[in-house]
C-alpha positions as MATLAB code, in Angstrom:
seq = 'MNLNSPLRVAIVGANLFYRTGIAQAIQGDFIVIVDLPACAQVIILDADGGARQSLPRHARVIALAEPDSSPSGAIMVLPKSIHAHELRDALERVCDPGAREKFDALSRRESEILRQVSTGKSNKEVAYSLRVKEKTVKNHMTAILKKLGKANRTQAVMCAYAHGWLA';
ca = [
     -91.432  128.439  188.426;
     -91.369  127.074  184.883;
     -88.404  124.712  184.614;
     -88.326  125.079  180.809;
     -87.372  128.736  181.069;
     -85.188  129.441  184.105;
     -85.294  132.876  185.628;
     -82.456  135.198  184.578;
     -80.937  136.842  187.652;
     -78.317  139.576  187.708;
     -76.243  140.284  190.797;
     -75.171  143.907  191.183;
     -72.712  145.068  193.814;
     -69.302  146.619  194.186;
     -67.631  143.552  195.720;
     -66.747  140.714  193.295;
     -66.348  138.210  196.142;
     -69.843  139.056  197.397;
     -71.401  138.753  193.908;
     -69.663  135.416  193.328;
     -70.902  134.054  196.652;
     -74.508  134.941  195.859;
     -74.152  133.441  192.378;
     -72.916  130.169  193.863;
     -75.751  130.169  196.420;
     -78.467  130.258  193.737;
     -76.623  128.415  190.975;
     -78.537  125.569  189.382;
     -81.988  126.998  190.017;
     -81.546  130.164  187.967;
     -79.480  131.524  185.097;
     -77.040  133.909  186.765;
     -75.880  136.930  184.789;
     -73.251  138.658  186.899;
     -72.370  141.713  184.834;
     -75.347  142.286  182.499;
     -78.353  143.550  184.443;
     -80.059  144.670  181.208;
     -80.637  140.998  180.333;
     -82.064  140.029  183.709;
     -85.640  139.512  184.868;
     -84.637  139.962  188.512;
     -81.729  141.902  189.987;
     -80.215  141.135  193.361;
     -78.736  144.431  194.502;
     -76.170  144.886  197.248;
     -77.859  148.015  198.567;
     -74.935  148.907  200.822;
     -72.176  148.123  198.348;
     -72.013  151.444  196.604;
     -72.838  150.017  193.175;
     -75.352  152.566  191.966;
     -75.692  152.071  188.277;
     -78.735  152.554  186.101;
     -80.921  149.495  186.516;
     -83.372  148.424  183.796;
     -86.980  149.369  184.461;
     -88.378  145.966  183.466;
     -86.415  144.037  186.095;
     -87.657  143.363  189.592;
     -85.093  144.414  192.199;
     -84.408  142.515  195.406;
     -82.170  144.548  197.691;
     -79.878  142.897  200.214;
     -79.307  145.462  202.921;
     -78.427  146.071  206.527;
     -81.473  146.073  208.831;
     -81.761  149.858  209.208;
     -81.549  150.753  205.517;
     -84.477  151.081  203.138;
     -83.289  151.233  199.522;
     -85.667  152.840  197.062;
     -86.914  151.037  193.995;
     -86.687  147.548  195.454;
     -89.801  145.406  195.508;
     -88.281  143.340  198.294;
     -85.630  144.115  200.900;
     -83.908  141.166  202.556;
     -81.232  141.032  205.229;
     -77.688  140.256  204.135;
     -77.696  137.390  206.626;
     -80.287  135.500  204.557;
     -79.716  131.767  203.937;
     -79.341  130.482  200.372;
     -82.634  128.557  200.409;
     -84.470  131.664  201.649;
     -82.979  133.715  198.811;
     -84.060  131.099  196.254;
     -87.587  131.115  197.748;
     -87.670  134.914  197.580;
     -86.636  134.851  193.915;
     -89.488  132.492  193.112;
     -91.997  134.582  195.092;
     -90.975  137.749  193.279;
     -91.921  136.128  190.022;
     -95.415  135.081  191.156;
     -97.432  137.660  189.188;
    -100.715  137.093  191.029;
     -99.187  137.717  194.428;
     -97.277  140.734  193.198;
    -100.410  142.296  191.699;
    -102.165  142.161  195.071;
     -99.335  143.982  196.794;
     -98.988  146.484  193.948;
    -102.695  147.275  194.378;
    -101.922  148.728  197.810;
    -101.282  152.454  197.917;
     -98.016  153.759  199.320;
     -99.796  154.698  202.562;
    -101.463  151.272  202.821;
     -98.088  149.588  202.341;
     -96.585  151.743  205.085;
     -99.453  150.943  207.440;
     -99.105  147.216  206.736;
     -95.369  147.437  207.498;
     -96.036  149.174  210.788;
     -98.804  146.736  211.729;
     -96.365  143.891  211.032;
     -94.174  145.197  213.861;
     -97.053  144.745  216.311;
     -98.233  148.339  216.467;
    -101.875  149.046  217.234;
    -103.968  151.319  215.015;
    -103.524  154.069  217.581;
     -99.715  153.685  217.565;
     -99.615  153.657  213.754;
    -101.796  156.758  213.652;
     -99.503  158.549  216.085;
     -96.347  157.672  214.121;
     -97.899  158.775  210.812;
     -99.545  161.869  212.341;
    -103.029  160.901  211.185;
    -106.241  160.053  212.987;
    -106.844  156.525  214.229;
    -110.002  156.355  212.067;
    -107.827  156.992  208.992;
    -105.649  154.006  209.879;
    -108.785  151.877  210.422;
    -110.080  152.901  206.993;
    -106.745  151.987  205.395;
    -106.716  148.625  207.215;
    -110.196  147.872  205.869;
    -108.974  148.647  202.341;
    -105.862  146.484  202.846;
    -107.932  143.521  204.036;
    -110.300  143.870  201.094;
    -107.496  144.119  198.511;
    -105.614  141.134  199.947;
    -108.774  139.105  200.503;
    -108.027  138.578  204.201;
    -110.344  138.603  207.226;
    -108.054  140.273  209.772;
    -104.763  142.108  210.216;
    -102.902  138.992  211.350;
    -103.813  137.197  208.115;
    -102.790  140.247  206.083;
     -99.377  140.417  207.774;
     -98.851  136.651  207.395;
     -99.735  136.945  203.701;
     -97.267  139.807  203.265;
     -94.458  137.831  204.923;
     -95.304  134.652  203.005;
     -94.974  136.483  199.692;
     -91.839  138.356  200.677;
     -93.427  141.789  200.728;
     -92.125  142.329  204.238;
     -88.684  141.190  205.351;
];
């Protein structure tokens, strides 16, 4: 991250105490804008907090959510139990344009397959859960490996976790 221009981060959620706690956790490393998401480069969204306002299209959204939820529009979903240093690392990873471009190159189906593979599912199990043929999953895995520049599925999953694409 460029220290001459700190990242502007907005924290959006219904609970003031929650927003203040997150602001204190990342304070010093980033410029925190609590109530003006339009000015932010990254938005930390309390996905379970009921604060559903219009978010600017230019901002990258990191959702903090309970394990079973999957908020739409977020480029990263993290557990609410995340430690402060992990949140700071995630903020920096979100702003790595090269890494983000690789993940954005994956189709929606490829992203879903990578998520399922990250849970330890075999191609056959992924195919069954998505109601497609195993060969289709294999073809998608080949495309994923090529796009990410990885030799095998383990490397692809490790890359996805390292860049915060999977939480």
